[in-house]
N, C-alpha and C positions, 0 to 999 in steps of 0.2 A: 456638332460640338457642343462642350458645355463652357462652362469657366475654367473648369477642373480638367478635362479631357478633350483631345483631338476630335475630328470628323474622323469614325471608323468608313472604309470604302468597298464596298463589295466589286465584282466582276458582274457586268451583264451575262443573264443566261442563256446557253444557247439559242444562237437564231436573233440575237439582237446586240446592238452596239451602242457605244458611246464615246464619241473623241473628244470628249472634253470634261474634265476634272470638278465635278458640282456635286451639291448635296441636294440639289434638286430637280435639276435636269435629268428627265426619264428617259431611260433606254429605248433605242430605237428599234424597229424591226427591219432586217436584211432585205432589202430590193428582191422581190422574187422574178426573175431573169427570164425564165421559163413562161411564165405567164403575161410576161410583156411579148413574147413573140424573141427574146435575145437568150443568148446561152452567156454561162459566166465564165470571163475571163481570168479574176482574180476570184477568190473565195472569200468571204470577209471573215471577221473574229469579232472578237468582246471590243477592240477597237476601231475596227474599221468597217463602213459595208462592203455586200459583195459589189465586183463593177463588172459589170453588163457588155456584153457586146453584139455587133449583128452575128446572126448563126449563117455560118456560109457551109455548113454541113450540103455535101452532094444529095442527102436523103431528103425527102421531098417534105416538109413542115405540115402538120394538119391543124385544122381547125379546132383545135380541144378546148373543149369548157370545163372550166377547173369545177364547179358545183352547179348542177342544173337548178332552174327556178322552183320547177316542185320539190326536189329535194331540199332546198334552202326553205321551202315554206314550211314542208310536213317538219323536221325537224324542228323550225323556229317555234312553232305551235305547239311544241311540246314542252316550252318551255312555262313551270307554272309562274303565277302571277305574283306569289311571295314567294322566295327561295329559305329553305329553313338552311342553317351553316355546314350541313352533313349531305344537303341532296347530293351533290355530284358523287360522293364516296357511294350512297346507297343508290343511287341508279344504275353505278358501274357495277354493283356486286347485284345487281337483281337481273342484268340482261343476260339471257342465255349463249352458251357457246364459249367460245375465247375470249376470255377475261380482258378487259385495256388494261394493261401493267400499271403499278402503283407509281412507277415513273413517269410515265405517259400522261397520269391523272395529275400528277404534282406539275408537270410540264404545261397545260391547260389551264390550270389556275395560276400560274405564275403571268402566263402569258395573254388572257384572256378576261374581259369583265365577267361578272356572275351571271347574265343574261347570256352571251356568248359561250359560255363554258359550257354548258347542256348539247348545245348545236354541236361543236367539236369533237364532242365525246362522242355523239351517236353518230357521226360523219367518221371517225375512227373505230367505231366498234363494226358498224355496217362493213367496212372495208376490209376487216381481220377475218369478218363470219359472211363473205359472198357463197360461199359453196353451203351452206346450213339451208335446208329444206325452206325453212320459214322466213328466212332473211332473203332468198330467191322470189319468195312470193309479195316481199316490200318492194324488192326491187322491179318486179312486173308490174304494180301498181303503179310504182311511181314513173314505170315507161309508159304507161296508159294515160298516165297525167301529162306527160310530155309529148305525146301525140296531140292531145288535146289543145296545148300551148303553141304547136307547131302548126296545126290548125287556122288559129287566129294571127300567126305572125308570120307564118311561113309563102304566104302572098306578096309580102312588101318587099319591094325592089327601090332602095331609097336612093337617092344620091348620094354623093361625097358631101354636099352640103347640108344635106339633109341629117344625115347621119351625125356630122358636127353639131348641128343645132340639137339634136338630141341630146347628145354627152354634155354640151353647157349647158342644159337646162337642169341638169341633176346635182345636187348639191355636192359640198365637199370638193375633195380633190378632182380635179378633171382627167379626162382621157384626151389627151392631146390628138392634133390633127395627124402627125407620125403613127400614133397608133389606130388611129381610123383608116390609114393608107393602108398600113399592114395587113388588117383586118380584112381590107377590100380584097385583096391579093392573096391573104391565104384561105378565106371562108368563100362559101356560094353566098350570092342576096338573100338565099333564105335562112342562112344562119348567122347572118351579119350582127343584126339588133342584138339576138342574145349572148353573142360573143364578145362584143362590146360592154353589155351589162355587166358581164362576167369581169372583164377587167377593170371596170370600176369598182367592182367590189374588192377586188383585190387591190386596188389603190387606196381604199379606204376602210380598211384595215376591219374587213369581214362586216362591213356596214349591211345593213338589211334592204337588199336591192328592191323588192317590194314597195317599201318606205320611201326609197330615192327616188323610183319609180312615179309614183304617186305623187310627189314635190314636182317632179319633172312635169306633168303634163298638165299641172296646173298653170306652169310657167310657159307653156310651149304656145300660150295663147297670144302671148306677145308678138310669136314670130307667124312669118307666113307657112305656117308647118301642114302637112297633107292631114284635111281633117279623117280620112279613112285611116290613117295611120294611127292617130289619137284613137279614135275609136276602138280599132284592135287591141290595143294598148290596155285600154281600160276594160277590153272583156277579158285580158288576161289576166287582170287584177280581181275583178270581179269573181271570175273561175276560180282562181286559187283559194278565195275568201269562202268559197261555195260548201256545201256539205261533203262534198268530195274529201275535203281535206280533214273534215272530221273522223270520217270513216279510214282513213290511210292511219291516221291517229289511234282510233280503236283499236286496230290491226296491230299497230308496233306496241302500245301500252297494256292491253286487255287480253290479247292473245301470246303475245311474248313474253310482256313480264310479268305479268300474272296479278293475281289479290293482292299479295303484298305490297309493290309498289304502288298500285290503283290507291291501296289506303293511305300511302304516304301522300300521294298527290293531294286526295281530298282535304288531309290536312293541313298542306303545305298552301290551298287555295283559299 
C-alpha cells in the first residue's frame, strides 16, 4: 500500500496457499501427498495446505518415480543460457503435435522460475503427445539412457543407515527417516536410491537432482560411506553429462522443432 491507498491482496494461484495476510509472504506450494507415499485426507485451497494421511488402500502401492534422471537431465539441458522474455511462448508454438494450452503456459509461468519453466513445459508436452511417433522415439531414447543409469546403480544394496546418510548429504529440505523406511518397503533394493532422489526433488521444489547429488557426494567423504556406491553415483553423473545427452537434445530440438526454433536458440545463447 501507499499513504493514499491500502494494500490490494489477491488469492494464491491454483495449487498454492497462504495462511497469513501479508504483502511480502509468498504463496506456498501444496504438499504432494502421493509423491510422499500418502493420500490426500483433506484437499487444500488458497488458505490451507493439503492434509495427508497414510494410504490404507488394499491395492498394493507401486514404487513410482515422478521424473527419471535421464528425463530431467535432457529437459534441463534444453534450457538456454540466456532467456528472452518470450522464450516459453516461442517454444510452445514451435513444438509439434498437441499444443500446450495458453492456460497451462500461464500456470507454469506463475509457479516456476524462468530456468524451470522450459523443463515443466517440455514435461507436459511430452505427456500430451506420447502417442506421436516422434515422441515415441524420444521416449525410447530416454529409456535406453535409463537402462544405462540402472547398470550403475542397480547393483547397489544399501542399508537403512547408508540411505539416510545419502539423503542427509543432499542440500535443502531433507528426505526424512520415515520416507526412507517407506521407500524400503515399497521399492526393490535396486530402485531405492532413484526413488529417494525423486522424493528429494519433490521436497525441494523441482530443484536440479544432478546438482544436488554432486553436492552430496562431496560431503559424503565425512561419513563412513561405501566407496563403491560413491563411485557408481559419480559414474551416473558423468554419464548424464556425456555426449549422449547432446544427441538426445539434438533429436528433440533439431528434428522435432525445426530450424525456426534452432535460430531462436542461437540468438538466445
